[in-house]
C-alpha angles and dihedrals in degrees: 000000000000104000142042089243091057092051092049093047090048094054092050108280136288099307093047091046091050090050091050092047094045094238139103123276094249088063090059093044090052090050090052090050092051091045093231127097121218109272088227088070097054096097095035096051092036090059090049091049092048091054086058094046091251135124137190132199116258088235088078085070094044091258112145124208117245115270115257115238114242117224 
């Protein structure tokens, strides 16, 4: 998965994603338009993706990886 739209489609579309997230469909549509899913859906959508054998990078939720220490 490389976009918010792909994640939403993979979990069943806008209405299913909204139901899973406990929000209204426009919130999901707005997230797709921004290109960043709500961080509160990271574990919820991640579990749904895992059931389908899929993954998505945390960056799609605005989650940055830890900085590597320079030696």
